[in-house]
Structure formats: structure tokens, C-alpha cells
C-alpha positions as YAML, in Angstrom:
chain: A
units: angstrom
residues:
- id: 1
  name: MET
  ca: [142.53, -94.25, 82.01]
- id: 2
  name: ALA
  ca: [138.89, -94.24, 83.08]
- id: 3
  name: PRO
  ca: [137.85, -91.22, 80.94]
- id: 4
  name: ARG
  ca: [139.36, -92.77, 77.82]
- id: 5
  name: ILE
  ca: [137.51, -96.04, 78.38]
- id: 6
  name: ASP
  ca: [134.18, -94.24, 78.81]
- id: 7
  name: GLN
  ca: [134.74, -92.01, 75.79]
- id: 8
  name: SER
  ca: [135.78, -94.89, 73.55]
- id: 9
  name: ARG
  ca: [132.35, -96.49, 73.94]
- id: 10
  name: ASN
  ca: [130.01, -93.54, 73.34]
- id: 11
  name: LEU
  ca: [128.22, -93.12, 70.02]
- id: 12
  name: LEU
  ca: [129.71, -89.76, 69.04]
- id: 13
  name: THR
  ca: [133.26, -90.93, 69.62]
- id: 14
  name: ASN
  ca: [132.72, -94.08, 67.59]
- id: 15
  name: LEU
  ca: [131.15, -92.15, 64.70]
- id: 16
  name: ILE
  ca: [134.01, -89.66, 64.51]
- id: 17
  name: LEU
  ca: [136.69, -92.34, 64.70]
- id: 18
  name: ILE
  ca: [135.13, -94.72, 62.17]
- id: 19
  name: PHE
  ca: [133.90, -92.25, 59.55]
- id: 20
  name: PRO
  ca: [137.31, -91.44, 57.96]
- id: 21
  name: LEU
  ca: [137.93, -95.16, 57.29]
- id: 22
  name: LEU
  ca: [134.46, -95.49, 55.77]
- id: 23
  name: ILE
  ca: [134.98, -92.55, 53.38]
- id: 24
  name: VAL
  ca: [138.45, -93.71, 52.29]
- id: 25
  name: TYR
  ca: [137.01, -97.15, 51.54]
- id: 26
  name: GLN
  ca: [133.95, -95.79, 49.70]
- id: 27
  name: LEU
  ca: [136.16, -93.65, 47.48]
- id: 28
  name: GLY
  ca: [138.73, -96.42, 47.10]
- id: 29
  name: VAL
  ca: [136.21, -98.84, 45.61]
- id: 30
  name: LEU
  ca: [135.99, -96.55, 42.60]
- id: 31
  name: LEU
  ca: [139.49, -97.81, 41.81]
- id: 32
  name: THR
  ca: [138.97, -101.46, 42.79]
- id: 33
  name: TYR
  ca: [135.40, -102.16, 41.58]
- id: 34
  name: PRO
  ca: [134.10, -104.85, 40.97]
- id: 35
  name: LEU
  ca: [136.25, -106.02, 43.89]
- id: 36
  name: LEU
  ca: [134.24, -105.24, 47.05]
- id: 37
  name: ASN
  ca: [134.13, -106.36, 50.64]
- id: 38
  name: GLY
  ca: [131.63, -109.19, 51.05]
- id: 39
  name: ALA
  ca: [129.77, -107.37, 53.82]
- id: 40
  name: ASP
  ca: [129.46, -104.16, 51.77]
- id: 41
  name: PHE
  ca: [125.83, -104.63, 50.82]
- id: 42
  name: VAL
  ca: [125.41, -100.91, 50.19]
- id: 43
  name: THR
  ca: [127.91, -100.54, 47.33]
- id: 44
  name: VAL
  ca: [126.82, -103.87, 45.81]
- id: 45
  name: LEU
  ca: [123.25, -102.52, 45.77]
- id: 46
  name: LEU
  ca: [124.22, -99.16, 44.28]
- id: 47
  name: PHE
  ca: [126.42, -100.45, 41.47]
- id: 48
  name: GLY
  ca: [125.06, -103.97, 40.90]
- id: 49
  name: LYS
  ca: [121.33, -103.55, 41.42]
- id: 50
  name: LEU
  ca: [120.61, -99.85, 40.87]
- id: 51
  name: GLY
  ca: [123.22, -99.29, 38.15]
- id: 52
  name: PHE
  ca: [124.79, -96.18, 39.67]
- id: 53
  name: THR
  ca: [127.36, -94.31, 37.59]
- id: 54
  name: GLN
  ca: [130.49, -92.89, 39.22]
- id: 55
  name: PRO
  ca: [129.03, -89.33, 39.46]
- id: 56
  name: GLN
  ca: [125.89, -90.73, 41.09]
- id: 57
  name: TYR
  ca: [128.00, -92.74, 43.49]
- id: 58
  name: LEU
  ca: [130.06, -89.68, 44.44]
- id: 59
  name: MET
  ca: [126.82, -87.83, 45.10]
- id: 60
  name: PHE
  ca: [125.79, -90.69, 47.39]
- id: 61
  name: VAL
  ca: [129.10, -90.39, 49.29]
- id: 62
  name: LEU
  ca: [128.48, -86.64, 49.62]
- id: 63
  name: VAL
  ca: [124.99, -87.30, 51.02]
- id: 64
  name: VAL
  ca: [126.46, -89.78, 53.51]
- id: 65
  name: THR
  ca: [129.02, -87.15, 54.56]
- id: 66
  name: VAL
  ca: [126.32, -84.54, 55.09]
- id: 67
  name: GLY
  ca: [124.30, -87.07, 57.08]
- id: 68
  name: PHE
  ca: [127.33, -87.79, 59.24]
- id: 69
  name: LEU
  ca: [127.81, -84.08, 59.97]
- id: 70
  name: ILE
  ca: [124.14, -83.72, 60.88]
- id: 71
  name: ALA
  ca: [124.42, -86.73, 63.23]
- id: 72
  name: VAL
  ca: [127.49, -85.21, 64.91]
- id: 73
  name: VAL
  ca: [125.75, -81.87, 65.43]
- id: 74
  name: SER
  ca: [122.65, -83.63, 66.78]
- id: 75
  name: LEU
  ca: [124.66, -85.71, 69.24]
- id: 76
  name: ARG
  ca: [126.59, -82.66, 70.40]
- id: 77
  name: ARG
  ca: [123.29, -80.87, 71.11]
- id: 78
  name: ARG
  ca: [122.33, -83.85, 73.25]
- id: 79
  name: HIS
  ca: [125.52, -83.20, 75.21]
- id: 80
  name: GLN
  ca: [127.33, -86.31, 74.03]
- id: 81
  name: PRO
  ca: [130.97, -85.72, 75.04]
- id: 82
  name: PHE
  ca: [133.90, -86.05, 72.69]
- id: 83
  name: GLN
  ca: [137.55, -85.43, 73.49]
- id: 84
  name: PRO
  ca: [139.95, -85.25, 70.51]
- id: 85
  name: ARG
  ca: [142.83, -86.29, 72.78]
- id: 86
  name: ILE
  ca: [141.51, -89.87, 72.93]
- id: 87
  name: ILE
  ca: [141.92, -90.43, 69.16]
- id: 88
  name: VAL
  ca: [145.65, -91.12, 69.31]
- id: 89
  name: PRO
  ca: [145.42, -93.48, 72.33]
- id: 90
  name: ILE
  ca: [142.63, -95.49, 70.68]
- id: 91
  name: VAL
  ca: [144.52, -95.76, 67.38]
- id: 92
  name: LEU
  ca: [147.67, -96.81, 69.26]
- id: 93
  name: GLU
  ca: [145.71, -99.35, 71.30]
- id: 94
  name: SER
  ca: [144.23, -100.80, 68.11]
- id: 95
  name: THR
  ca: [147.68, -100.94, 66.49]
- id: 96
  name: ILE
  ca: [149.07, -102.87, 69.44]
- id: 97
  name: TYR
  ca: [146.19, -105.36, 69.31]
- id: 98
  name: ALA
  ca: [146.62, -105.76, 65.54]
- id: 99
  name: LEU
  ca: [150.37, -106.37, 65.71]
- id: 100
  name: THR
  ca: [150.49, -108.59, 68.80]
- id: 101
  name: MET
  ca: [147.32, -110.60, 68.31]
- id: 102
  name: GLY
  ca: [147.84, -110.44, 64.57]
- id: 103
  name: SER
  ca: [151.21, -112.15, 64.93]
- id: 104
  name: LEU
  ca: [149.66, -114.84, 67.15]
- id: 105
  name: ILE
  ca: [146.84, -115.35, 64.65]
- id: 106
  name: VAL
  ca: [149.32, -115.66, 61.77]
- id: 107
  name: LEU
  ca: [151.34, -118.16, 63.82]
- id: 108
  name: LEU
  ca: [148.17, -120.15, 64.49]
- id: 109
  name: MET
  ca: [147.22, -120.07, 60.81]
- id: 110
  name: THR
  ca: [150.61, -121.20, 59.51]
- id: 111
  name: LYS
  ca: [151.67, -123.69, 62.21]
- id: 112
  name: VAL
  ca: [148.36, -125.20, 63.30]
- id: 113
  name: PHE
  ca: [146.05, -124.90, 60.28]
- id: 114
  name: GLY
  ca: [148.68, -124.64, 57.55]
- id: 115
  name: ILE
  ca: [146.89, -121.70, 55.93]
- id: 116
  name: ASN
  ca: [148.54, -118.95, 53.91]
- id: 117
  name: PRO
  ca: [147.43, -115.71, 55.68]
- id: 118
  name: ARG
  ca: [146.88, -113.93, 52.37]
- id: 119
  name: LEU
  ca: [144.90, -116.87, 51.03]
- id: 120
  name: ALA
  ca: [142.55, -116.64, 54.01]
- id: 121
  name: ALA
  ca: [141.88, -113.02, 53.09]
- id: 122
  name: GLY
  ca: [140.79, -114.09, 49.63]
- id: 123
  name: ILE
  ca: [142.65, -111.32, 47.73]
- id: 124
  name: GLU
  ca: [146.20, -112.67, 47.68]
- id: 125
  name: HIS
  ca: [146.58, -111.92, 43.95]
- id: 126
  name: GLU
  ca: [145.49, -108.28, 44.14]
- id: 127
  name: GLY
  ca: [147.75, -105.21, 44.15]
- id: 128
  name: ILE
  ca: [148.71, -103.09, 47.14]
- id: 129
  name: LEU
  ca: [145.96, -100.49, 46.59]
- id: 130
  name: ALA
  ca: [143.23, -103.13, 46.45]
- id: 131
  name: ARG
  ca: [144.57, -104.80, 49.59]
- id: 132
  name: VAL
  ca: [144.57, -101.56, 51.57]
- id: 133
  name: VAL
  ca: [141.08, -100.59, 50.38]
- id: 134
  name: MET
  ca: [139.67, -104.04, 51.15]
- id: 135
  name: SER
  ca: [141.34, -103.99, 54.58]
- id: 136
  name: LEU
  ca: [139.56, -100.74, 55.42]
- id: 137
  name: GLY
  ca: [136.30, -102.13, 54.07]
- id: 138
  name: ALA
  ca: [136.66, -105.25, 56.21]
- id: 139
  name: GLY
  ca: [137.36, -103.16, 59.29]
- id: 140
  name: VAL
  ca: [134.32, -100.96, 58.82]
- id: 141
  name: TYR
  ca: [131.63, -103.12, 57.23]
- id: 142
  name: GLU
  ca: [132.37, -106.47, 58.87]
- id: 143
  name: GLU
  ca: [132.47, -104.90, 62.32]
- id: 144
  name: LEU
  ca: [129.27, -102.94, 61.68]
- id: 145
  name: VAL
  ca: [127.43, -106.00, 60.37]
- id: 146
  name: PHE
  ca: [128.77, -108.86, 62.49]
- id: 147
  name: ARG
  ca: [129.78, -107.17, 65.72]
- id: 148
  name: LEU
  ca: [127.51, -104.13, 66.10]
- id: 149
  name: GLY
  ca: [124.55, -105.61, 64.23]
- id: 150
  name: LEU
  ca: [124.62, -109.34, 64.98]
- id: 151
  name: LEU
  ca: [126.61, -109.63, 68.20]
- id: 152
  name: GLY
  ca: [125.06, -106.53, 69.73]
- id: 153
  name: GLY
  ca: [121.59, -107.40, 68.45]
- id: 154
  name: ILE
  ca: [121.62, -111.01, 69.63]
- id: 155
  name: ALA
  ca: [123.00, -109.99, 73.03]
- id: 156
  name: ALA
  ca: [120.30, -107.33, 73.41]
- id: 157
  name: LEU
  ca: [117.63, -109.87, 72.43]
- id: 158
  name: CYS
  ca: [118.89, -112.37, 75.02]
- id: 159
  name: GLN
  ca: [118.96, -109.71, 77.72]
- id: 160
  name: LYS
  ca: [115.59, -108.08, 77.03]
- id: 161
  name: VAL
  ca: [113.52, -111.07, 75.87]
- id: 162
  name: LEU
  ca: [115.11, -114.05, 77.64]
- id: 163
  name: ARG
  ca: [116.17, -111.97, 80.68]
- id: 164
  name: TRP
  ca: [119.69, -113.39, 80.63]
- id: 165
  name: GLY
  ca: [122.59, -111.56, 82.23]
- id: 166
  name: ARG
  ca: [125.05, -109.43, 80.24]
- id: 167
  name: TRP
  ca: [127.86, -111.96, 80.12]
- id: 168
  name: PRO
  ca: [125.80, -115.10, 79.22]
- id: 169
  name: SER
  ca: [124.06, -113.05, 76.54]
- id: 170
  name: GLY
  ca: [127.39, -111.79, 75.25]
- id: 171
  name: ALA
  ca: [128.89, -115.30, 75.18]
- id: 172
  name: ILE
  ca: [126.00, -116.77, 73.15]
- id: 173
  name: ALA
  ca: [126.00, -113.77, 70.81]
- id: 174
  name: LEU
  ca: [129.78, -114.05, 70.38]
- id: 175
  name: VAL
  ca: [129.59, -117.70, 69.31]
- id: 176
  name: ILE
  ca: [126.65, -117.24, 66.92]
- id: 177
  name: SER
  ca: [127.99, -114.06, 65.30]
- id: 178
  name: SER
  ca: [131.46, -115.61, 64.90]
- id: 179
  name: PHE
  ca: [130.08, -118.65, 63.06]
- id: 180
  name: LEU
  ca: [128.00, -116.38, 60.80]
- id: 181
  name: PHE
  ca: [131.04, -114.14, 60.25]
- id: 182
  name: SER
  ca: [133.04, -117.14, 59.06]
- id: 183
  name: ALA
  ca: [130.21, -118.54, 56.94]
- id: 184
  name: ALA
  ca: [129.71, -115.21, 55.15]
- id: 185
  name: HIS
  ca: [133.23, -115.45, 53.73]
- id: 186
  name: HIS
  ca: [132.21, -118.56, 51.79]
- id: 187
  name: VAL
  ca: [129.02, -117.21, 50.19]
- id: 188
  name: PRO
  ca: [129.18, -116.77, 46.36]
- id: 189
  name: PRO
  ca: [130.00, -114.83, 44.27]
- id: 190
  name: TYR
  ca: [132.79, -113.21, 46.35]
- id: 191
  name: GLY
  ca: [133.23, -116.03, 48.86]
- id: 192
  name: ASP
  ca: [135.98, -118.65, 48.98]
- id: 193
  name: PRO
  ca: [135.47, -122.41, 48.52]
- id: 194
  name: LEU
  ca: [134.53, -124.02, 51.83]
- id: 195
  name: ARG
  ca: [137.49, -125.50, 53.73]
- id: 196
  name: MET
  ca: [137.06, -126.52, 57.35]
- id: 197
  name: ASP
  ca: [140.50, -125.26, 58.38]
- id: 198
  name: VAL
  ca: [139.86, -121.81, 56.91]
- id: 199
  name: PHE
  ca: [136.31, -121.82, 58.30]
- id: 200
  name: THR
  ca: [137.57, -122.71, 61.80]
- id: 201
  name: PHE
  ca: [140.25, -120.04, 61.68]
- id: 202
  name: ARG
  ca: [137.72, -117.38, 60.75]
- id: 203
  name: VAL
  ca: [135.43, -118.45, 63.60]
- id: 204
  name: LEU
  ca: [138.34, -117.91, 66.01]
- id: 205
  name: ALA
  ca: [139.18, -114.55, 64.40]
- id: 206
  name: GLY
  ca: [135.52, -113.55, 64.72]
- id: 207
  name: MET
  ca: [135.63, -114.37, 68.43]
- id: 208
  name: PHE
  ca: [138.74, -112.23, 68.85]
- id: 209
  name: PHE
  ca: [137.19, -109.20, 67.14]
- id: 210
  name: GLY
  ca: [133.90, -109.82, 68.93]
- id: 211
  name: ALA
  ca: [135.60, -109.86, 72.32]
- id: 212
  name: LEU
  ca: [137.28, -106.56, 71.47]
- id: 213
  name: PHE
  ca: [133.95, -105.04, 70.48]
- id: 214
  name: TRP
  ca: [132.27, -106.30, 73.65]
- id: 215
  name: MET
  ca: [134.97, -105.07, 76.01]
- id: 216
  name: ARG
  ca: [136.48, -102.04, 74.25]
- id: 217
  name: GLY
  ca: [133.84, -100.71, 71.89]
- id: 218
  name: LEU
  ca: [133.18, -100.51, 68.16]
- id: 219
  name: ALA
  ca: [135.93, -98.08, 67.17]
- id: 220
  name: VAL
  ca: [138.68, -100.21, 68.71]
- id: 221
  name: ALA
  ca: [137.32, -103.32, 66.96]
- id: 222
  name: VAL
  ca: [137.10, -101.51, 63.60]
- id: 223
  name: TYR
  ca: [140.62, -100.10, 63.72]
- id: 224
  name: THR
  ca: [142.12, -103.35, 65.02]
- id: 225
  name: HIS
  ca: [140.43, -105.32, 62.23]
- id: 226
  name: ALA
  ca: [141.54, -102.87, 59.54]
- id: 227
  name: PHE
  ca: [145.13, -102.65, 60.84]
- id: 228
  name: TYR
  ca: [145.33, -106.43, 61.21]
- id: 229
  name: ASP
  ca: [144.26, -106.95, 57.59]
- id: 230
  name: VAL
  ca: [146.79, -104.35, 56.37]
- id: 231
  name: TYR
  ca: [149.50, -106.06, 58.45]
- id: 232
  name: VAL
  ca: [148.73, -109.52, 57.06]
- id: 233
  name: LEU
  ca: [148.14, -108.51, 53.45]
- id: 234
  name: LEU
  ca: [151.12, -106.21, 53.09]
- id: 235
  name: PHE
  ca: [153.78, -107.57, 55.41]
- id: 236
  name: GLN
  ca: [153.20, -111.32, 55.74]
...
């Protein structure tokens, strides 16, 4: 068990596990655009601000793929370890979290807050393809932005600048990033109208994903988030 835990938190392992979901999402948005994940600032910039055509966008995806391969080679030369045998255990672990905690979250939504799970996702009227693509986008982009970027960044700031311990820093970062995670889902033009029950639910969901990121690493949080969204949007 110990080797898998160590491997699941190193940079090379996380890159290799997350990248397939990123590419599937980036190609999938060609079929769902203008529907995008709210945290996907990159694609919004390319299509909305820079006016990319589909061929230009595919070239961008190719450049990203080449950059990923270069990063993998560079990390390997720095002797970052990667064991392919941990992929299946991590995916299975994420699936278990998504199904068990996902069921509890759905129960909380329906019985306590009275929220339709699909309504909380904001794409309840979309087709199956759009739901799957947006689920992958949520798993990748929202975890990169709110967990890796905000939670990790705030925690690092508290530790290095304020000299707080790891767990107090993580707790403060978890609360702040979870509130921002929820608030981002209500920002126009893709956001939902503000409702306190939906806002509160998303804060709690953000804390769940943030705790996973803090204790199990980015890849587990990404896959759990993506699988949870697929579970809710397709089977609830």
C-alpha cells in the first residue's frame, strides 16, 4: 500500500493519469461548443477572445500534447518514478469514492436541500455526449484551478509566509477554496442563478474534493470528480 500512496502524489504520476481526461475533454468541446466548463478559461480564450477556428484549435491540442510528452521525458530524466501498475488501483479507488460519496451527496441534495442533482450541475437539459464531456472538463479544470491552484496555493502561502503548520494551513485553504469553488458556479454567462441551498451544497462538495486532493493527491481528486459527475448526470 505504501508505494501506491507515494506514487499517487508525485508530479509525473499525476500528469500521466490526468492527461487522457484533458485530451478527451479538449476534443469533445468541438462537439459541444459553445457549452464549456466554467473553469475552462483556456478554451474560452481561444474561441471567444482569439477567434480560433477548429483547425487552429486542433493545432493547439497537438502543441499541448507535444508539451506533455516533453514534460514526461524531462521528469523521467530527473528520475521521477512512475509505475504503470498503480493506474488501475487509483482509478478503482476514485470510482469507489465517486459511487459511495456520490450516493451520500445525492442523498444530502435530495433529502436535506431538496435539489435536483442534475439541476445542480447546470446542464440537466443537455444530451449524453455533452454531459460526459462536461463531466471530464469539471474533473480536470475545476480540480486544477480550485484544488491545485487555490487550495494548494493558499496553503503554501500560509505555511511559508505566516509560518502556520500543514494542517491549519490546509484547513483555512480548504474553506476559502470551497467557497470560491461554489461562487464560481454562479458567475455569468455560464453560471446558475444564486440560490443559497445550491451554493451551500457546492461548498460542501468543494470541501469533499478538497479533502481528497489534500490527502490522496490531484489525480485521485480529478478522477473522483469526473466519475461523480458522470454518475449523477447519467444515472440519477
